matplotlib code that plots the C-alpha trace (Angstrom):
import matplotlib.pyplot as plt

x = [162.3, 164.5, 162.0, 162.4, 166.2, 165.8, 163.6, 165.0, 166.5, 165.5, 162.8, 160.4, 161.4, 159.2, 157.9, 156.9, 153.2, 153.5, 154.7, 152.0, 149.3, 145.8, 143.6, 140.5, 137.2, 135.2, 131.9, 128.8, 128.2, 131.6, 130.7, 127.6, 129.6, 132.2, 129.5, 127.9, 131.2, 132.0, 128.7, 129.2, 132.7, 131.5, 128.6, 129.0, 129.6, 126.7, 127.0, 127.2, 130.4, 131.9, 131.2, 132.9, 135.9, 136.2, 136.1, 138.9, 141.0, 140.7, 143.6, 142.6, 141.5, 144.1, 143.5, 141.9, 143.5]
y = [35.2, 38.1, 38.7, 35.0, 35.4, 38.6, 36.9, 33.5, 32.6, 35.9, 36.3, 39.2, 42.5, 43.7, 46.5, 44.3, 43.9, 40.2, 39.8, 42.0, 40.2, 41.2, 41.9, 39.7, 41.3, 42.8, 41.1, 43.1, 43.5, 44.8, 48.5, 48.2, 46.6, 49.4, 52.0, 50.4, 50.1, 53.8, 54.9, 53.0, 54.3, 57.9, 57.6, 59.9, 58.2, 58.2, 60.7, 57.8, 56.6, 60.0, 60.4, 57.0, 58.0, 61.3, 59.4, 57.1, 60.1, 61.7, 61.0, 58.5, 59.9, 59.6, 56.7, 58.1, 55.3]
z = [121.3, 122.5, 125.3, 126.3, 126.6, 128.7, 131.3, 131.3, 134.7, 136.3, 138.9, 138.5, 140.2, 143.0, 140.8, 137.9, 137.4, 137.1, 140.7, 142.3, 144.3, 143.4, 146.4, 146.6, 145.7, 148.6, 149.4, 148.9, 152.6, 153.5, 152.9, 155.0, 157.8, 157.7, 157.8, 160.8, 162.6, 161.9, 163.2, 166.5, 166.9, 166.5, 168.9, 172.0, 175.3, 177.8, 180.7, 183.2, 181.4, 181.3, 185.1, 185.7, 183.6, 185.5, 188.8, 187.6, 186.5, 190.0, 192.4, 195.2, 198.5, 201.3, 203.6, 206.9, 209.1]

ax = plt.figure().add_subplot(projection="3d")
ax.plot(x, y, z, "-o")
ax.set_aspect("equal")
plt.show()
């Protein structure tokens, strides 16, 4: 009964376990999808893409007009 009087009329503090939201459980396929994404992100760029990026980094040629 003493606990009831302590908590009556008070909302839970942010650090209280009762006020924490529980993250939903991850589906079974989530780890596989993350691994696939990480493998694609870490793939090296093809040489043709690197050449294009190098051309875009170069300053534009002066206009011969």
